[in-house]
VMD Tcl script that draws the C-alpha trace (Angstrom):
set ca {
  {80.69 -51.44 -67.06}
  {81.64 -51.08 -63.15}
  {82.88 -54.03 -61.44}
  {81.75 -54.30 -57.70}
  {84.35 -54.42 -55.30}
  {84.42 -57.48 -52.68}
  {83.59 -56.42 -49.20}
  {84.91 -59.11 -47.21}
  {83.18 -60.05 -44.12}
  {80.89 -57.15 -44.32}
  {77.00 -58.14 -44.57}
  {75.63 -55.54 -46.72}
  {72.49 -55.18 -48.55}
  {74.09 -54.26 -51.90}
  {76.20 -57.41 -52.32}
  {75.09 -58.48 -55.36}
  {71.84 -59.11 -57.29}
  {70.17 -62.66 -57.32}
  {73.15 -64.04 -56.55}
  {75.00 -62.56 -54.27}
  {70.18 -52.78 -41.04}
  {66.06 -41.55 -37.31}
  {66.83 -42.70 -34.03}
  {65.11 -40.30 -31.78}
  {67.49 -37.89 -30.04}
  {67.81 -39.66 -26.57}
  {66.78 -37.51 -23.46}
  {69.16 -39.63 -21.58}
  {72.61 -40.67 -22.60}
  {72.28 -44.68 -22.82}
  {75.70 -45.42 -21.63}
  {74.97 -43.16 -18.49}
  {78.03 -40.69 -19.24}
  {76.30 -37.33 -19.83}
  {77.84 -34.88 -17.51}
  {75.84 -33.27 -14.68}
  {76.05 -29.82 -16.56}
  {74.76 -31.11 -19.80}
  {77.61 -30.45 -21.69}
  {78.06 -31.39 -25.34}
  {78.02 -34.81 -26.87}
  {80.55 -36.74 -25.41}
  {82.47 -40.00 -26.53}
  {83.00 -43.40 -24.86}
  {86.14 -45.04 -25.30}
  {86.41 -48.84 -24.84}
  {88.70 -48.86 -21.73}
  {86.39 -46.63 -19.41}
  {83.21 -48.60 -20.36}
  {85.12 -51.62 -19.71}
  {86.33 -50.55 -16.38}
  {83.03 -49.63 -15.37}
  {81.32 -53.00 -16.59}
  {84.16 -55.20 -14.84}
  {83.55 -53.50 -11.57}
  {79.70 -54.09 -11.78}
  {80.06 -57.75 -12.68}
  {81.68 -57.97 -9.28}
  {78.76 -56.74 -7.52}
  {76.61 -59.69 -5.52}
  {72.84 -60.00 -5.40}
  {72.04 -57.92 -8.34}
  {68.64 -58.38 -9.72}
  {68.96 -60.00 -13.47}
  {66.01 -58.46 -15.69}
  {63.43 -61.13 -16.10}
  {61.88 -59.58 -19.58}
  {61.55 -62.07 -21.99}
  {64.13 -62.12 -24.74}
  {61.49 -61.50 -27.69}
  {60.07 -58.50 -25.57}
  {60.54 -55.30 -27.23}
  {61.02 -52.95 -24.18}
  {60.40 -49.22 -24.92}
  {63.05 -47.91 -22.61}
  {65.98 -50.36 -23.85}
  {67.76 -47.90 -25.84}
  {66.55 -44.61 -24.20}
  {67.26 -45.61 -20.32}
  {68.00 -49.13 -20.08}
  {71.57 -48.77 -19.52}
  {71.79 -47.50 -15.72}
  {75.16 -48.47 -15.05}
  {77.12 -45.69 -12.91}
  {79.44 -45.11 -15.63}
  {80.52 -41.46 -14.37}
  {80.04 -42.55 -10.89}
  {79.41 -40.77 -7.94}
  {82.43 -39.22 -6.48}
  {83.13 -40.24 -2.75}
  {82.97 -37.20 -0.60}
  {86.62 -36.87 1.06}
  {86.07 -36.99 4.83}
  {88.46 -34.72 6.72}
  {90.88 -36.60 8.78}
  {90.23 -36.40 12.35}
  {93.27 -35.36 14.48}
  {93.23 -37.15 18.17}
  {93.08 -34.57 20.60}
  {93.72 -36.60 23.58}
  {97.25 -37.01 23.17}
  {99.14 -37.49 26.83}
  {100.97 -34.66 28.47}
  {104.10 -33.55 26.94}
  {107.47 -33.87 29.17}
  {107.95 -36.40 31.98}
  {105.15 -37.91 33.68}
  {105.65 -38.81 36.87}
  {102.41 -40.89 37.22}
  {102.22 -44.40 35.70}
  {99.92 -44.45 32.77}
  {96.77 -46.65 32.69}
  {97.16 -49.14 29.98}
  {95.22 -47.96 26.64}
  {92.51 -49.71 25.57}
  {92.31 -50.34 21.58}
  {89.08 -48.20 20.24}
  {85.90 -50.33 19.54}
  {86.13 -49.63 15.91}
  {89.75 -51.03 15.77}
  {88.48 -54.17 17.12}
  {85.64 -54.32 14.68}
  {88.19 -53.40 11.68}
  {90.23 -56.47 12.83}
  {87.66 -58.96 13.00}
  {86.60 -57.99 9.67}
  {89.73 -57.48 7.76}
  {91.53 -60.42 9.14}
  {89.20 -63.29 8.00}
  {89.55 -61.48 4.45}
  {93.07 -61.52 4.37}
  {92.96 -65.05 5.35}
  {90.58 -66.06 2.21}
  {92.91 -63.82 -0.02}
  {96.16 -65.67 0.90}
  {94.22 -69.08 0.65}
  {93.14 -68.04 -2.77}
  {96.61 -67.14 -3.75}
  {98.21 -70.30 -2.39}
  {95.54 -72.40 -4.05}
  {96.15 -70.64 -7.48}
  {99.81 -70.78 -7.34}
  {99.66 -74.68 -6.43}
  {97.06 -75.33 -9.50}
  {99.23 -77.22 -12.00}
  {97.32 -75.41 -14.90}
  {94.41 -73.22 -15.46}
  {90.92 -75.10 -16.09}
  {89.27 -74.39 -19.23}
  {85.96 -73.32 -17.54}
  {87.54 -70.34 -16.11}
  {86.12 -67.07 -17.64}
  {88.26 -64.09 -16.97}
  {86.08 -61.30 -14.67}
  {84.23 -59.36 -17.14}
  {80.75 -58.01 -17.33}
  {77.61 -60.11 -17.10}
  {77.12 -62.41 -20.51}
  {73.77 -63.95 -21.26}
  {70.60 -63.23 -22.75}
  {69.32 -60.59 -19.82}
  {71.57 -57.92 -18.22}
  {71.17 -56.23 -14.96}
  {70.29 -53.19 -16.79}
  {67.46 -54.36 -18.42}
  {69.43 -54.09 -22.06}
  {67.63 -55.85 -25.06}
  {70.24 -57.55 -27.21}
  {67.67 -57.76 -30.02}
  {67.05 -54.08 -30.36}
  {70.69 -53.49 -30.87}
  {71.33 -55.82 -33.78}
  {72.14 -52.94 -36.29}
  {70.02 -53.27 -39.64}
  {69.55 -56.97 -38.43}
  {67.49 -56.28 -35.52}
  {63.89 -57.56 -35.67}
  {61.24 -54.47 -36.50}
  {60.44 -52.51 -33.61}
  {58.91 -48.87 -33.24}
  {59.08 -48.29 -29.59}
  {61.63 -45.66 -28.09}
  {61.88 -42.02 -27.42}
  {60.70 -39.31 -30.28}
  {62.80 -37.61 -32.49}
  {63.69 -33.95 -31.36}
  {61.07 -31.48 -31.38}
  {58.09 -33.88 -31.66}
  {55.63 -33.81 -29.29}
  {54.92 -37.42 -27.63}
  {51.43 -37.57 -28.08}
  {51.57 -37.58 -31.65}
  {53.16 -41.21 -31.59}
  {50.34 -42.70 -29.14}
  {49.40 -44.69 -32.12}
  {50.57 -45.27 -35.86}
  {46.82 -44.13 -37.25}
  {46.79 -41.26 -34.97}
  {46.35 -38.18 -37.03}
  {46.29 -34.30 -36.26}
  {42.80 -32.81 -35.12}
  {40.48 -32.00 -37.82}
  {42.94 -33.76 -40.40}
  {42.00 -36.77 -42.89}
  {44.28 -39.05 -44.73}
  {44.46 -38.84 -48.22}
  {47.57 -40.48 -49.62}
  {50.48 -42.46 -48.38}
  {53.96 -43.34 -50.13}
  {55.56 -46.07 -48.35}
  {59.34 -47.09 -48.77}
  {59.41 -50.24 -47.08}
  {62.53 -52.75 -46.35}
  {62.02 -56.42 -46.76}
  {62.17 -58.63 -43.34}
  {64.47 -61.21 -42.04}
  {66.40 -62.97 -44.27}
  {69.71 -65.41 -44.45}
  {73.02 -63.68 -44.68}
  {74.28 -62.39 -47.92}
  {76.96 -64.61 -49.47}
  {80.14 -62.69 -48.18}
  {78.97 -63.02 -44.98}
  {77.80 -66.40 -44.94}
  {81.15 -67.88 -46.27}
  {82.81 -65.60 -43.77}
  {80.80 -67.41 -40.81}
  {81.15 -70.69 -42.06}
  {84.88 -70.57 -42.07}
  {84.54 -69.51 -38.34}
  {82.32 -72.34 -37.67}
  {84.65 -74.69 -39.17}
  {87.32 -73.88 -36.90}
  {85.27 -74.42 -34.04}
  {83.88 -77.85 -35.21}
  {87.41 -78.86 -36.01}
  {88.81 -79.02 -32.17}
  {91.61 -81.07 -31.49}
  {90.16 -81.18 -27.63}
  {86.67 -80.81 -26.40}
  {85.63 -77.20 -25.65}
  {84.73 -76.08 -22.16}
  {82.22 -77.37 -19.98}
  {79.63 -74.70 -20.97}
  {79.97 -75.22 -24.63}
  {79.18 -78.74 -24.43}
  {76.24 -77.96 -27.05}
  {78.79 -77.40 -29.46}
  {79.20 -80.95 -30.22}
  {75.69 -81.22 -31.70}
  {75.52 -77.74 -33.23}
  {75.77 -77.51 -36.85}
  {76.13 -74.44 -39.09}
  {72.93 -74.42 -41.38}
  {72.20 -70.97 -42.51}
  {71.34 -70.58 -45.97}
  {72.08 -67.46 -48.19}
  {70.43 -64.51 -49.49}
  {66.68 -65.77 -49.25}
  {63.84 -64.50 -47.07}
  {63.43 -66.80 -43.95}
  {59.83 -67.79 -42.69}
  {59.78 -65.29 -39.80}
  {60.57 -62.64 -42.26}
  {57.56 -63.58 -44.49}
  {55.53 -63.37 -41.32}
  {56.92 -59.67 -40.60}
  {56.08 -58.56 -44.02}
  {52.33 -60.14 -43.98}
  {51.79 -58.73 -40.56}
  {53.06 -55.15 -41.72}
  {50.60 -55.21 -44.75}
  {47.68 -56.23 -42.28}
  {48.60 -53.77 -39.97}
  {48.89 -50.95 -42.56}
  {45.46 -51.84 -43.78}
  {43.96 -51.58 -40.06}
  {45.70 -48.16 -39.34}
  {45.66 -46.57 -42.82}
  {44.15 -48.56 -45.65}
  {40.62 -48.41 -44.24}
  {40.78 -44.64 -44.16}
  {42.57 -44.32 -47.69}
  {39.82 -46.61 -49.03}
  {36.60 -45.50 -46.84}
  {36.17 -48.97 -45.84}
  {34.69 -47.84 -42.40}
  {31.97 -45.95 -44.09}
  {31.19 -48.59 -46.26}
  {30.86 -51.19 -43.48}
  {33.89 -53.29 -44.83}
  {36.48 -54.55 -42.44}
  {39.14 -56.10 -45.05}
  {39.73 -54.77 -48.28}
  {37.19 -55.30 -51.26}
  {37.90 -54.34 -54.82}
  {34.74 -52.50 -55.14}
  {36.71 -49.75 -52.41}
  {39.07 -48.92 -55.08}
  {37.28 -46.03 -56.99}
  {37.91 -42.48 -57.92}
  {35.95 -39.72 -56.02}
  {33.36 -39.50 -59.15}
  {32.81 -43.30 -58.47}
  {34.53 -44.61 -61.54}
  {36.96 -47.60 -60.69}
  {40.42 -47.33 -60.82}
  {42.78 -50.06 -61.75}
  {44.54 -52.79 -59.86}
  {47.02 -50.76 -57.30}
  {50.79 -50.85 -58.72}
  {53.13 -51.86 -56.28}
  {57.14 -51.98 -56.89}
  {59.98 -53.89 -55.92}
  {63.30 -55.54 -57.48}
  {64.10 -58.22 -59.10}
  {66.20 -59.66 -56.04}
  {64.02 -62.83 -54.69}
  {63.74 -61.51 -50.83}
  {62.59 -58.05 -52.18}
  {59.64 -59.15 -54.44}
  {58.65 -61.67 -51.75}
  {58.33 -59.29 -49.16}
  {56.34 -57.22 -51.47}
  {53.78 -60.09 -52.02}
  {53.77 -61.12 -48.14}
  {52.92 -57.34 -47.64}
  {50.36 -57.26 -50.22}
  {48.81 -60.49 -48.84}
  {48.38 -59.19 -45.55}
  {47.14 -55.48 -46.63}
  {44.72 -56.87 -49.32}
  {43.40 -59.67 -46.82}
  {43.91 -62.29 -49.59}
  {43.66 -65.16 -46.98}
  {40.65 -63.38 -45.26}
  {37.03 -64.06 -45.36}
  {34.88 -61.27 -45.46}
  {30.61 -62.46 -45.95}
  {30.15 -58.87 -47.45}
  {32.48 -59.47 -50.38}
  {30.46 -59.86 -53.54}
  {30.80 -62.49 -55.96}
  {32.67 -60.33 -58.39}
  {35.27 -59.43 -55.70}
  {35.54 -63.06 -54.85}
  {36.38 -63.44 -58.39}
  {39.11 -61.26 -58.40}
  {40.63 -62.35 -55.35}
  {41.17 -65.68 -57.22}
  {43.83 -64.20 -59.17}
  {45.22 -61.15 -56.79}
  {48.30 -60.46 -58.63}
  {46.41 -59.37 -61.79}
  {43.23 -58.23 -60.65}
  {44.06 -56.83 -56.97}
  {47.47 -55.20 -57.54}
  {50.00 -55.51 -60.10}
  {53.90 -56.03 -59.29}
  {56.34 -53.99 -61.01}
  {60.05 -55.13 -60.77}
  {63.07 -53.17 -61.12}
  {66.22 -54.90 -62.43}
  {68.68 -55.29 -59.62}
  {72.01 -55.54 -61.65}
  {75.01 -53.45 -62.76}
  {74.02 -51.59 -65.74}
  {70.54 -50.70 -65.05}
  {69.15 -47.53 -63.16}
  {66.91 -48.70 -60.25}
  {65.66 -46.25 -57.46}
  {64.91 -49.13 -55.21}
  {68.82 -50.11 -55.73}
  {70.04 -46.91 -55.72}
  {74.02 -47.95 -55.78}
  {73.49 -49.31 -59.15}
  {72.69 -45.99 -60.51}
  {75.85 -44.46 -59.06}
  {78.87 -46.42 -60.21}
  {81.07 -44.47 -57.87}
  {79.24 -46.34 -54.81}
  {81.79 -49.16 -55.83}
  {84.59 -47.18 -55.18}
  {86.48 -47.51 -51.99}
  {88.14 -44.28 -52.47}
  {84.61 -42.70 -51.68}
  {83.16 -45.52 -49.44}
  {85.06 -46.34 -46.36}
  {82.26 -47.74 -43.93}
  {83.62 -51.13 -44.20}
  {87.32 -49.77 -43.42}
  {85.82 -48.10 -40.47}
  {83.74 -50.82 -39.25}
  {87.04 -53.50 -39.48}
  {88.92 -50.60 -37.33}
  {86.10 -50.33 -34.76}
  {85.85 -54.43 -34.62}
  {89.67 -54.70 -33.34}
  {88.76 -52.19 -30.59}
  {85.82 -53.34 -29.28}
  {86.07 -57.31 -29.44}
  {89.75 -56.99 -27.99}
  {88.84 -58.75 -24.73}
  {86.17 -61.01 -26.22}
  {88.96 -62.61 -28.18}
  {90.88 -63.48 -24.90}
  {87.72 -64.57 -22.96}
  {86.21 -66.55 -25.43}
  {89.29 -67.98 -26.74}
  {89.93 -69.70 -23.55}
  {86.77 -71.59 -24.15}
  {88.34 -73.36 -26.87}
  {91.68 -74.90 -25.59}
  {92.17 -77.10 -28.98}
  {92.72 -73.78 -30.88}
  {96.35 -72.36 -31.22}
  {97.09 -68.87 -29.45}
  {95.77 -66.25 -31.92}
  {93.76 -68.70 -34.50}
  {90.58 -66.88 -33.28}
  {90.64 -63.27 -34.39}
  {88.51 -60.25 -33.93}
  {86.58 -61.07 -37.03}
  {86.00 -64.74 -35.71}
  {84.39 -63.03 -32.76}
  {82.23 -60.87 -35.09}
  {81.14 -63.67 -36.96}
  {80.22 -65.57 -33.93}
  {77.69 -62.38 -32.95}
  {76.59 -62.50 -36.69}
  {75.98 -66.30 -36.45}
  {73.53 -65.46 -33.05}
  {71.90 -62.81 -35.08}
  {70.99 -64.66 -38.07}
  {70.13 -67.99 -36.29}
  {67.69 -66.08 -34.19}
  {66.26 -64.49 -37.61}
  {65.84 -68.27 -39.13}
  {65.16 -70.35 -36.02}
  {64.00 -67.88 -33.12}
  {67.14 -68.42 -30.73}
  {71.00 -69.00 -30.88}
  {73.21 -70.38 -28.21}
  {76.11 -67.98 -29.15}
  {73.82 -64.99 -28.18}
  {74.91 -65.66 -24.44}
  {78.54 -65.38 -25.00}
  {78.68 -61.81 -25.19}
  {78.37 -58.59 -22.88}
  {76.26 -55.45 -23.11}
  {79.17 -53.62 -23.85}
  {80.10 -55.80 -26.78}
  {76.40 -55.82 -28.18}
  {76.72 -52.01 -28.03}
  {79.87 -52.41 -30.17}
  {78.27 -54.87 -32.69}
  {75.43 -51.86 -33.30}
  {77.72 -49.35 -33.42}
  {80.03 -51.09 -36.29}
  {76.61 -51.51 -38.19}
  {76.39 -47.65 -37.79}
  {79.73 -47.06 -39.10}
  {79.22 -49.22 -42.13}
  {75.95 -47.56 -43.19}
  {77.14 -43.78 -42.39}
  {80.34 -44.56 -44.52}
  {78.36 -46.43 -47.54}
  {75.18 -44.74 -47.90}
  {74.97 -41.39 -45.70}
  {77.00 -38.13 -44.83}
  {80.10 -40.35 -44.27}
  {80.31 -40.63 -48.26}
  {79.68 -38.16 -51.34}
  {77.59 -40.62 -52.97}
  {75.09 -41.38 -50.13}
  {72.68 -38.69 -50.47}
  {73.19 -39.36 -54.31}
  {72.04 -43.05 -53.97}
  {68.38 -41.82 -52.45}
  {67.99 -39.19 -55.00}
  {66.04 -41.07 -57.43}
  {63.27 -42.24 -55.11}
  {63.08 -38.64 -53.77}
  {62.55 -37.43 -57.23}
  {59.94 -39.96 -57.94}
  {58.10 -38.95 -54.71}
  {57.93 -35.31 -55.92}
  {56.71 -36.47 -59.30}
  {53.99 -38.48 -57.84}
  {53.02 -35.79 -55.20}
  {52.68 -33.52 -58.41}
  {50.68 -35.88 -60.37}
  {53.38 -36.08 -63.38}
  {55.37 -38.68 -65.34}
  {58.81 -38.64 -65.89}
  {59.67 -38.72 -69.37}
  {63.19 -38.90 -70.94}
  {63.27 -35.19 -70.80}
  {62.83 -35.02 -67.45}
  {65.24 -37.36 -66.63}
  {67.80 -37.26 -63.82}
  {69.38 -38.51 -60.42}
  {69.52 -42.33 -61.83}
  {65.61 -42.63 -62.48}
  {64.91 -45.14 -65.08}
  {62.27 -43.63 -67.31}
  {61.40 -46.62 -69.12}
  {59.50 -47.26 -65.90}
  {58.43 -43.75 -65.18}
  {56.94 -42.81 -68.46}
  {53.99 -44.69 -68.62}
  {50.80 -44.65 -66.03}
  {50.25 -48.40 -66.27}
  {53.78 -48.93 -64.51}
  {53.97 -45.38 -62.72}
  {50.58 -44.09 -61.97}
  {50.17 -40.69 -60.46}
  {46.59 -41.03 -59.03}
  {46.84 -43.71 -56.36}
  {45.98 -43.46 -52.81}
  {48.65 -45.96 -51.88}
  {51.96 -46.28 -53.04}
  {54.27 -49.24 -51.87}
  {57.94 -49.40 -52.77}
  {59.84 -52.52 -51.34}
  {63.59 -52.36 -51.11}
  {66.59 -52.57 -48.94}
  {67.88 -50.76 -45.45}
  {70.69 -48.68 -47.37}
  {68.25 -47.22 -49.67}
  {65.92 -46.04 -46.48}
  {69.21 -44.38 -45.20}
  {70.45 -43.15 -48.56}
  {66.76 -41.31 -48.71}
  {66.98 -39.75 -45.32}
  {70.29 -38.71 -46.47}
  {69.27 -36.93 -49.52}
  {66.36 -35.16 -47.62}
  {69.16 -33.61 -46.10}
  {67.51 -34.16 -42.28}
  {69.86 -32.36 -39.66}
  {69.46 -34.84 -37.15}
  {71.51 -37.67 -38.89}
  {74.74 -35.31 -39.66}
  {77.00 -36.57 -37.29}
  {80.62 -37.74 -37.81}
  {81.09 -41.31 -36.20}
  {84.70 -41.93 -35.08}
  {86.09 -45.93 -35.37}
  {87.89 -45.62 -32.14}
  {85.07 -45.22 -29.66}
  {81.32 -44.90 -29.35}
  {79.77 -41.54 -30.11}
  {76.87 -41.49 -27.52}
  {74.23 -40.13 -27.11}
  {73.93 -39.97 -31.43}
  {71.09 -39.80 -33.87}
  {72.42 -42.07 -36.22}
  {71.50 -45.66 -35.01}
  {70.60 -48.14 -37.82}
  {68.80 -50.47 -35.74}
  {66.50 -47.51 -35.24}
  {66.47 -46.26 -38.66}
  {66.24 -49.53 -40.98}
  {65.80 -52.59 -38.73}
  {64.35 -55.69 -40.62}
  {60.70 -54.53 -41.92}
  {61.59 -50.95 -41.70}
  {59.14 -48.30 -43.05}
  {58.98 -44.64 -44.21}
  {55.54 -43.21 -44.47}
  {54.92 -39.87 -46.30}
  {51.40 -39.16 -45.54}
  {49.62 -36.44 -47.09}
  {46.85 -35.28 -44.92}
  {44.10 -32.51 -45.70}
  {42.73 -30.41 -42.77}
  {40.17 -27.91 -42.15}
  {40.84 -24.38 -42.62}
  {40.80 -23.54 -38.81}
  {44.11 -25.43 -38.26}
  {46.92 -23.38 -37.70}
  {50.42 -24.32 -37.94}
  {53.06 -21.97 -35.92}
  {56.29 -21.64 -37.93}
  {59.33 -20.25 -36.61}
  {60.92 -18.69 -39.39}
  {62.99 -15.34 -39.30}
  {62.68 -15.81 -35.35}
  {59.05 -14.85 -36.02}
  {55.68 -16.80 -35.80}
  {53.60 -16.78 -38.96}
  {50.43 -18.76 -40.06}
  {50.74 -20.65 -42.98}
  {48.46 -19.66 -45.89}
  {45.74 -21.70 -47.12}
  {46.59 -24.08 -49.64}
  {44.26 -25.61 -52.57}
  {44.76 -27.97 -55.49}
  {42.59 -26.60 -58.40}
  {43.34 -29.84 -60.44}
  {41.80 -32.08 -57.46}
  {38.64 -31.18 -55.71}
  {39.32 -34.14 -53.43}
  {42.52 -31.80 -51.90}
  {40.45 -28.59 -51.84}
  {41.29 -28.31 -48.06}
  {44.36 -27.28 -46.61}
  {47.26 -29.79 -47.25}
  {50.16 -30.82 -45.21}
  {52.55 -33.57 -45.33}
  {53.97 -35.71 -42.37}
  {56.96 -38.23 -42.85}
  {56.94 -41.20 -40.10}
  {60.02 -43.47 -39.94}
  {59.10 -46.77 -38.09}
  {55.85 -45.14 -37.00}
  {57.85 -42.21 -35.15}
  {57.04 -38.75 -36.84}
  {60.32 -37.07 -38.25}
  {60.75 -33.53 -37.60}
  {60.89 -31.47 -40.75}
  {62.08 -28.18 -39.63}
  {65.56 -28.42 -40.96}
  {64.18 -28.87 -44.54}
  {64.42 -25.59 -47.04}
  {60.80 -24.39 -46.53}
  {59.32 -26.60 -43.77}
  {58.33 -24.97 -40.46}
  {59.46 -26.23 -37.19}
  {56.53 -27.71 -34.93}
  {55.77 -30.36 -32.62}
  {53.32 -32.21 -34.81}
  {56.01 -32.57 -37.42}
  {53.66 -31.02 -40.33}
  {54.71 -29.51 -43.37}
  {52.40 -27.71 -45.86}
  {52.12 -29.43 -48.85}
  {53.77 -27.17 -51.60}
  {56.54 -26.17 -49.03}
  {57.32 -29.79 -48.43}
  {57.73 -30.44 -52.76}
  {59.67 -26.85 -52.68}
  {62.19 -28.53 -49.97}
  {62.38 -31.75 -51.51}
  {63.03 -29.87 -54.83}
  {65.90 -27.80 -53.22}
  {67.27 -30.47 -51.55}
  {67.81 -32.53 -55.18}
  {69.45 -29.30 -56.53}
  {71.88 -29.62 -53.82}
  {73.09 -33.04 -54.80}
  {75.45 -33.04 -57.76}
  {74.92 -36.47 -58.88}
  {76.69 -36.74 -62.13}
  {79.74 -35.57 -60.29}
  {79.31 -37.59 -57.01}
  {78.49 -40.90 -59.19}
  {80.63 -40.40 -62.40}
  {83.18 -37.69 -61.69}
  {85.47 -36.98 -59.05}
  {83.37 -35.82 -56.09}
  {84.08 -32.47 -54.71}
  {86.76 -32.64 -51.89}
  {88.54 -35.57 -53.50}
}
mol new
graphics top color blue
foreach p $ca { graphics top sphere $p radius 0.5 }
foreach p [lrange $ca 0 end-1] q [lrange $ca 1 end] { graphics top cylinder $p $q radius 0.2 }
display resetview
């Protein structure tokens, strides 16, 4: 039995069971450092960014964004940071030589007095007062007996809004509230993202598989304990804090641990209700039958026979199965009233967990295979030799919070020098995020600059890249089990002990009762790292980037606030399209038309079938998959999609990566 290694201050989804965060490729560099000649990806070091922001803070009269703190601005990450990080080089003016020199030699005439040029007079009028002010400032500073507690070093603006319009909530890594705005993934036409229910022309929706993340929660135990220690330092001050921190006298650390918060319940309920409106009415034919809410009489086979209640899956962890129930309440309209519901339907709604849907839980604990907590199926995911996301994050925290430690320490004169560490300052950022999730806002949020919030987001990227993605040999292995289950559901097959593999628990996949293969809707409620590992298992090229821990890589695709925020959702949509639809595939440098595809076992899919994958309502490009064509709609023929998934699974050496010594180690 494998013992899980302690992860210190890092707040990860995988920190225990009941006891115990793709970005579309940016059309513009969010940091404004792309060179004029569109050169390759650049990196941004801490000092360069700091100098520019420092200079920006000295500008007078800038217009601060009036965007609401809770607004989700679609331009926040694509082009919000308009600071002149490259700057425009000043044109060097040629010096003019004075051509009015006096005649050389001995002059017998008396020269007229030379009048000073007007420019010189103007310059003296401007410069002299400035020099006087500077001299007075230096004199006052030298004469001051001690530095005021309220003096803050000259830094970039802090607060809840920033001159660039930067939205901090969209840059909190996997702790960001759910949002689906922003630029498209590369190669995808913008028109396909105009609405979450937007379908290609002449196509209908036949089936959807959802991998969903739970929503807002309290911190995990490890992270909560670390934040509580930092809070204790601030509450035990021997002297009062700076005047700007007066609120600290009444503030108390009150965050719980592990559980879903009320805002999280609301997020999941809304997610379910929105999915009913965008997809459910199409999947269950509600529009055609005059229903605006779900009704059990809609859950029938094409021949009119009743289907059993929908099976929804989650894990045994509290926040996971509570999120699943909240989503189901929104989707099935359990608290809604539809006058067209029959007495029989109303009776079933009295016991929804039995008559409307069944919730199947995977045990989330060491020793159990669980595809919705794939790290428990892969023992090497606990081995620090192969998982170094936490180490890289700690290295980066020392870099990006170096200036913040100095600045914020000045606000607490009762603390000894060095008593506040980079980890403490990182904890203050975490407190801001978690208090915002639990209570809507936090006074700690206004202590940090845009640069520091960019750094906070990048810290989360480093953790998940090195824990669940291409930065570790176990990343793809942790997501392989769910991909294998997806293939089986698409093919309408059970997974028995004879087909076991990739960490699948065949006890839960060998029975139609708990692993149905003919539903039109599948919902699996899980964690952020599972969504990241599934995307990694697919082998999408857009996420294959190495992230350094000494500087921010920008622009980049791997940004977990876009991949797996609170309430994140991955949709695998099966579409049936009329036969005259053509998908141009770029294979072997030539265009070809995909052949018609039929399913002899299901007349419902007699038309040509395609698959489209959406991550947080943005269509993913599937052209890097083995057999899928590249096209602006993100469509892949059904059989080609399955072929691609099988190829991706064969590329993952699950046994070696999870139980042996991975290649290269």
